MIFI-101888 format. One record per residue (C-alpha): residue number from 1; residue in three letters; x, y, z. Coordinates in nm, 3 decimals, decimal comma, padded with zeros to 5 digits. Layout:
% MIFI-101888
   seq   type      east     north        up
   NUM    Ala         X         Y         Z
...
***
This chain:
% MIFI-101888
   seq   type      east     north        up
     1    Met   -01,602   -03,207    01,772
     2    Val   -01,364   -02,887    01,757
     3    Pro   -01,529   -02,598    01,941
     4    Leu   -01,677   -02,331    01,733
     5    Ile   -01,740   -01,973    01,947
     6    Ser   -01,971   -01,738    01,783
     7    Leu   -01,937   -01,410    01,945
     8    Arg   -02,100   -01,085    01,906
     9    Ser   -01,809   -00,793    01,858
    10    Asp   -02,021   -00,538    02,068
    11    Asp   -02,094   -00,803    02,351
    12    Ile   -01,772   -01,030    02,439
    13    Asn   -01,871   -01,317    02,657
    14    Leu   -01,560   -01,342    02,927
    15    Arg   -01,615   -01,716    02,991
    16    Gln   -01,582   -01,809    02,616
    17    Val   -01,248   -01,577    02,612
    18    Asp   -01,144   -01,805    02,907
    19    Gln   -01,215   -02,100    02,705
    20    Val   -00,991   -01,961    02,423
    21    Val   -00,713   -01,890    02,666
    22    Ser   -00,699   -02,231    02,799
    23    Val   -00,680   -02,378    02,467
    24    Leu   -00,396   -02,142    02,361
    25    Glu   -00,198   -02,214    02,717
    26    Asn   -00,199   -02,572    02,649
    27    Gly   -00,029   -02,547    02,322
    28    Gly   -00,348   -02,530    02,082
    29    Ile   -00,407   -02,352    01,744
    30    Ile   -00,714   -02,104    01,710
    31    Ile   -00,893   -01,941    01,429
    32    Tyr   -01,009   -01,602    01,478
    33    Pro   -01,129   -01,263    01,319
    34    Thr   -00,874   -00,972    01,293
    35    Asp   -00,966   -00,634    01,207
    36    Thr   -00,868   -00,746    00,831
    37    Val   -00,912   -01,109    00,732
    38    Tyr   -00,959   -01,457    00,939
    39    Ala   -00,642   -01,554    01,090
    40    Met   -00,505   -01,896    01,231
    41    Gly   -00,257   -01,827    01,565
    42    Cys   -00,113   -02,019    01,832
    43    Leu    00,124   -01,854    02,139
    44    Ala    00,471   -01,725    02,059
    45    Asn    00,595   -01,942    02,326
    46    Gln    00,451   -02,266    02,233
    47    Ser    00,701   -02,385    01,975
    48    Lys    00,531   -02,708    01,890
    49    Ala    00,232   -02,525    01,817
    50    Val    00,436   -02,256    01,586
    51    Ser    00,574   -02,569    01,404
    52    Arg    00,240   -02,744    01,371
    53    Leu    00,143   -02,400    01,243
    54    Ala    00,381   -02,351    00,986
    55    Gln    00,281   -02,724    00,877
    56    Leu   -00,082   -02,624    00,829
    57    Lys    00,042   -02,376    00,584
    58    Gly    00,287   -02,576    00,403
    59    Leu    00,572   -02,356    00,502
    60    Lys    00,914   -02,421    00,625
    61    Ile    00,938   -02,257    00,992
    62    Glu    01,226   -02,053    00,876
    63    Lys    01,047   -01,878    00,602
    64    Ala    00,696   -01,856    00,758
    65    Arg    00,613   -01,520    00,762
    66    Phe    00,416   -01,514    01,053
    67    Ser    00,346   -01,175    01,275
    68    Phe    00,349   -01,111    01,666
    69    Ile    00,017   -00,962    01,756
    70    Phe    00,050   -00,729    02,074
    71    Pro   -00,162   -00,572    02,278
    72    Asn   -00,007   -00,237    02,255
    73    Ile    00,323   -00,062    02,194
    74    Ser    00,491   -00,051    02,543
    75    Asp    00,470   -00,455    02,489
    76    Leu    00,692   -00,434    02,180
    77    Ser    01,020   -00,372    02,366
    78    Ala    01,091   -00,735    02,497
    79    Tyr    01,079   -00,846    02,098
    80    Val    01,216   -00,577    01,897
    81    Lys    01,505   -00,325    01,926
    82    Pro    01,444    00,010    02,071
    83    Phe    01,333    00,253    01,796
    84    Asp    01,361    00,656    01,769
    85    Thr    01,107    00,901    01,795
    86    Pro    00,966    00,930    01,458
    87    Thr    00,919    00,546    01,419
    88    Phe    00,739    00,598    01,771
    89    Lys    00,496    00,868    01,644
    90    Leu    00,427    00,687    01,320
    91    Leu    00,328    00,339    01,516
    92    Asn    00,130    00,577    01,735
    93    Arg   -00,040    00,721    01,451
    94    Cys   -00,148    00,392    01,265
    95    Leu   -00,192    00,147    01,587
    96    Pro   -00,411    00,011    01,675
    97    Gly   -00,508   -00,055    01,284
    98    Pro   -00,474   -00,285    00,990
    99    Tyr   -00,092   -00,247    00,943
   100    Thr    00,154   -00,490    01,005
   101    Phe    00,533   -00,317    01,085
   102    Leu    00,857   -00,499    00,998
   103    Leu    01,090   -00,400    01,315
   104    Gln    01,457   -00,508    01,410
   105    Ala    01,412   -00,798    01,659
   106    Val    01,612   -00,825    01,952
   107    Lys    01,867   -01,117    01,995
   108    Lys    01,700   -01,346    02,253
   109    Leu    01,389   -01,428    02,048
   110    Pro    01,209   -01,735    02,185
   111    Lys    01,283   -02,016    01,953
   112    Pro    01,193   -02,102    01,650
   113    Phe    01,249   -01,720    01,585
   114    Asp    01,580   -01,685    01,764
   115    Lys    01,759   -01,648    01,435
   116    Arg    01,532   -01,369    01,279
   117    Lys    01,678   -01,041    01,219
   118    Arg    01,323   -00,863    01,208
   119    Ile    00,967   -00,957    01,256
   120    Gly    00,650   -00,827    01,190
   121    Val    00,410   -00,685    01,457
   122    Arg    00,041   -00,602    01,458
   123    Ile   -00,172   -00,403    01,729
   124    Ile   -00,485   -00,526    01,618
   125    Asp   -00,815   -00,278    01,627
   126    Ser   -01,064   -00,571    01,752
   127    Pro   -01,276   -00,587    02,069
   128    Phe   -01,234   -00,975    02,077
   129    Val   -00,856   -00,960    02,050
   130    Asn   -00,828   -00,680    02,270
   131    Val   -00,996   -00,880    02,540
   132    Leu   -00,828   -01,198    02,472
   133    Leu   -00,463   -01,049    02,486
   134    Glu   -00,571   -00,876    02,836
   135    Lys   -00,569   -01,238    02,942
   136    Leu   -00,245   -01,345    02,785
   137    Ser    00,127   -01,285    02,893
   138    Ile    00,261   -01,397    02,581
   139    Pro    00,179   -01,243    02,231
   140    Leu    00,017   -01,443    01,937
   141    Ile    00,189   -01,554    01,645
   142    Thr   -00,074   -01,517    01,349
   143    Thr   -00,108   -01,625    00,964
   144    Ser   -00,403   -01,509    00,738
   145    Ile   -00,618   -01,789    00,602
   146    His   -00,636   -01,772    00,233
   147    His   -00,924   -01,905    00,009
   148    Glu   -00,875   -02,256   -00,159
   149    Asp   -00,963   -02,095   -00,499
   150    Lys   -00,662   -01,935   -00,612
   151    Leu   -00,870   -01,639   -00,804
   152    Val   -00,994   -01,508   -00,410
   153    Asp   -00,710   -01,395   -00,183
   154    Tyr   -00,908   -01,466    00,133
   155    Glu   -01,205   -01,674    00,288
   156    Thr   -01,467   -01,468    00,433
   157    Asp   -01,723   -01,676    00,504
   158    Pro   -01,691   -01,837    00,889
   159    Asn   -01,882   -02,138    00,813
   160    Ala   -01,670   -02,265    00,516
   161    Ile   -01,341   -02,159    00,707
   162    Tyr   -01,442   -02,403    00,975
   163    Glu   -01,560   -02,691    00,751
   164    Leu   -01,202   -02,655    00,580
   165    Trp   -00,979   -02,653    00,884
   166    Cys   -01,182   -02,823    01,178
   167    Asp   -01,017   -03,117    01,187
   168    Gln   -00,659   -02,980    01,201
   169    Ile   -00,730   -02,691    01,483
   170    Asp   -00,815   -02,693    01,845
   171    Leu   -01,080   -02,402    01,851
   172    Met   -01,241   -02,137    01,620
   173    Val   -01,403   -01,784    01,688
   174    Glu   -01,639   -01,663    01,458
   175    Thr   -01,819   -01,297    01,468
   176    Gly   -01,980   -01,331    01,105
   177    Tyr   -01,825   -01,256    00,776
   178    Gly   -01,426   -01,131    00,761
   179    Gly   -01,287   -00,890    00,544
   180    Asn   -01,118   -00,945    00,248
   181    Gln   -00,822   -00,719    00,262
   182    Pro   -00,493   -00,801    00,412
   183    Ser   -00,304   -00,535    00,640
   184    Thr   -00,070   -00,294    00,512
   185    Ile    00,290   -00,419    00,534
   186    Val    00,558   -00,156    00,630
   187    Asp    00,922   -00,228    00,640
   188    Leu    01,059    00,005    00,951
   189    Ser    01,383   -00,202    00,974
   190    Thr    01,580    00,026    00,757
   191    Ser    01,623    00,406    00,754
   192    Ala    01,292    00,510    00,584
   193    Pro    00,964    00,330    00,589
   194    Val    00,907    00,101    00,288
   195    Val    00,565   -00,005    00,186
   196    Ile    00,570   -00,389    00,112
   197    Arg    00,210   -00,441    00,029
   198    Glu   -00,042   -00,194    00,033
   199    Gly   -00,362   -00,347    00,180
   200    Lys   -00,665   -00,192    00,423
   201    Gly   -00,464    00,026    00,596
   202    Ser   -00,388    00,385    00,419
   203    Ile   -00,053    00,500    00,312
   204    Thr   -00,135    00,861    00,311
   205    Val   -00,076    00,848    00,686
   206    Leu    00,252    00,695    00,695
***
C-alpha cells in the first residue's frame, strides 16, 4: 500500500521527511499540502515522473501548467532570466506566500521544459515544504489537486484525496484538511505585472 505520512505542521518529523526525499529522488510522485491547496508533484529533473504527472492530470506535457517550487528567491537564477529591481522587490514582498509568478525562463531548462519561454514559480509558506526543500537540490514540479465534483474546485479532505489517488502515486503527506483557494497567479514576463488569476494572495500588495 502506498505510504500515507501524517505530520503535525508545528512538529516536522525529519525521518519521515527523509522518506519523502527518497521517494522523490527515485522518480516518485507525491501528494502533499501547500499553503493553498493539496498538490501533486515530483522532481523537475525526473523526466519520466514529469511525464507521468501530466498523464495523471490528463494533460499533454507541452501544455501542462506545472509550477516550479523553490526554497528562496536566490534559487530562481538557474531557471529564470535576470529580472530588474522592481520585480525583485515585488517578489520579496510577496514570497514566501500564496502566489505563482510567471517569469521568463532561461534557455537551458531540463527536459521536458526546455522549449518553454516562461515558467510559473512558487515559494511556499509551509513548514513541511521548507524542510523538504532544504534536503533537495532540485526544485519540485507541482500541480493542484482538483475535486471530482466540478461544482467544487479543490478537494480539502486528505482521506478522500488518498482514496482517490493512492493507486496512482508513490507517497502522500497529510497535515489535516487543506485549503480551497488556489494561489494568485501574476504574469511578470511582460513589462508590467498582470494578474491572471486572483486567489488566496492579496492583489493589493502588487
